[in-house]
N, C-alpha and C positions, 0 to 999 in steps of 0.2 A: 371540141374534139381536137382542135389543133394542139392543145396542151398535152393531150395523151399521145398523139401520133408524131408530132414533129420532133426531130432530133433523136428518135429511137429507131432501132432496127428490130423488126419482127421476123421470127423464123416461120417460114411457110413449108410444111411438109409436102413433098412431091414424090410419091412412091417411097423408095428407100432413101431418098436424098432430102436434105433440109436446106432450103435456100433462104439466106437472110435478105429481107426486103426493107429498104428504108421507109420510115413512116411518111415522109414527104411524098414518095411515089404512091402510097396508098391514098393519101389525101387528094392528089391530082387525079388518080384513077376514078375515085368516087365523086369527083367534082365538088369537094367540100371546102376547097381553099379560096373560093370567091364569094365574098359577102355572106358568111355563115350566120352572122347576127341578125341580118335582115330577115332571113327565113324564120328564125326563132321569134322575132317580133311579130311577123305576120301570123304565125301559128297561135301565139298568145292572144293577139287581137281578135283573130277569128274565133277562137274558143270563147273568149269573153263576150264577144258580140252574140254568138250562138246561145250562150246561157242567158243573156239579157233578153233575147227574143223569146226563148222558152218561158222565162219568168213573166214577161208581159202577156204572152198568150195564156198562161195558166191563170193569171190574175183577171184577165179580161173575160175568158169564156167559161171558167169554172164558177158556177154559182154557189154561194155559201148561204146557209140558213142563218137568219139573224137570231141571236140568243134571246129568249123570252125570260123576262124577270117576273116570275109568278110568285 
């Protein structure tokens, strides 16, 4: 997000007026300027771990019928 916001000015409409707001101010207001990559890494690791747990549970508790070669 820093690539999109930093160094650019965005126009925010306020009634009949348009106020230019620097992208750096938007980043600091949303608190995205401090360690954004760590948050992405935590989200990816959490999603991967969640899917691994679901995969394990599905293999462990869903019984499958053995195929009969008749």
